[in-house]
N, C-alpha and C positions, 0 to 999 in steps of 0.2 A: 095857722101860720103859713105865710107865703114861702115859696121856694127861695132859699138863701142864695142860690146860684142863678136866679132868674136874670140878673144883670151881669153875670160873669164872676170869675174868681176874684178879680181885683176889688170889685164892689162888695163881694162877700167878706173879704178881709177888712175893708173899711167898716162894714157893719160890725164885725168882731171887735175892731178897735173902739167903736162907739160903745159896745157892751163893756169893754174894759174901762172906759172913761166913766160910765155909769156906776160901775162897781167901785172905782176909786173915789168918786164923789160921795157915794154912800159911806164908804170907809172913812173918808176925810170928815164927813159930817159927824160921825160917831166919835172920832178921835180929836176933833177940833182943828184938823188940818184942812180948812176950807179954802183950797188954793185954785180950784178948777172952775172953768166957766162953761163947761158942757161941750166945748169944741175939741177937735183933735189936736189943736195947737197947745202943747204942754211943754213948758220949759224943762230942759233936761235935768236940772237940779231938783226941781219939784217932782218930776217923774221918778228919779232915783230915790228921793226921800219917801214919798208916799207909796210908790210901788214896792220899795224895799221893806218898808214897815208892814205892808200887807203880806208880802211873801214870808217875812219872819213869822207873822201871826199864823199864816197857813201852815208853816213848818211846826209851830207849837201844836196846832190842831192835828196835824199828821202824827206827831210823836205821841199825843194822847190816845191815838187810835191805832197804835202799833204799825204805823207806816213811816218809812224814813223820808226825810225831806228830799233826798236824792231821787226817790221814785216819783215824787211830785214834779221835780225839775225835769227828769227824763221824759215823763208823760207830756209836759208842757212843750218841751223842745220838739218832741216827735210830732205833736199836732201842728205846731208852728211851721216846721220844715215841710210837712206834707201840704199844708195850705199854701205856703209860698211856692212850692213846686207846681201846684195847680195853677196859680196865677202866672207863673213864668211859662208854663206850657201853653197857656192861651196867648201869651204875648208873642211867642215865637212861631205859632202855628201859621200865620200868613207867610212868613219867610220859608217855612218848610214846604208849603204849598207852591210858592213861587219857584223854589228850587226843583221840586218835583215836575212842575210844568215845563221847566227848561231842561229837564233831564240832567240836573246837577245833583250829585250825591251829597246829601246833607242830613245830619241826624241831630236830635236834641243834645247829644254829648259834645257836639262841635261848638256849642255856644258857651261862652264864659260870661260872668255877670260882673259888670263894673259900675259901682254906685247904683245898683238896681236897674241897670240898662244892659241888654244883651249885646255882646260883641262876638265877632268871629275873627280869629287871628288879629285881634286888636282893632278891627274895623267895625263900623256900624253895619248891621246885617244887609241893609239895602245897598250900601256901597260895595260890600263884599260880593253880593250877587251881581251887581253891575259889572264889577271887575271880572267875574267868572263868566260873563256873557249871559246872565240870566235876567 
């Protein structure tokens, strides 16, 4: 197996999304819910139906193995949030380096996320750095 992170965290997460589509396609083929075309473009209603059904069945499997559904959800959210944090850390790294070079104090906690884009004080990071003289 090749390094999942060879092309960065964002591409690693796209790979994970492809794995999810593959799992949903296999699930849908078994249940007769053949709605997917192998791409990452999945209608929200279809994703809710097919994904929801798969999660419900995972919860049945968990219960049969003395594991609560909440533990499955918690583990999934923990992994998702950690993987998203990795992606976001890569995305803001150039801004942190630029701030450091300009001797501007900036930390990852200064960034907020708006629709999957980083902002600082409501501004695009590059604009904020320009404003600060960096």
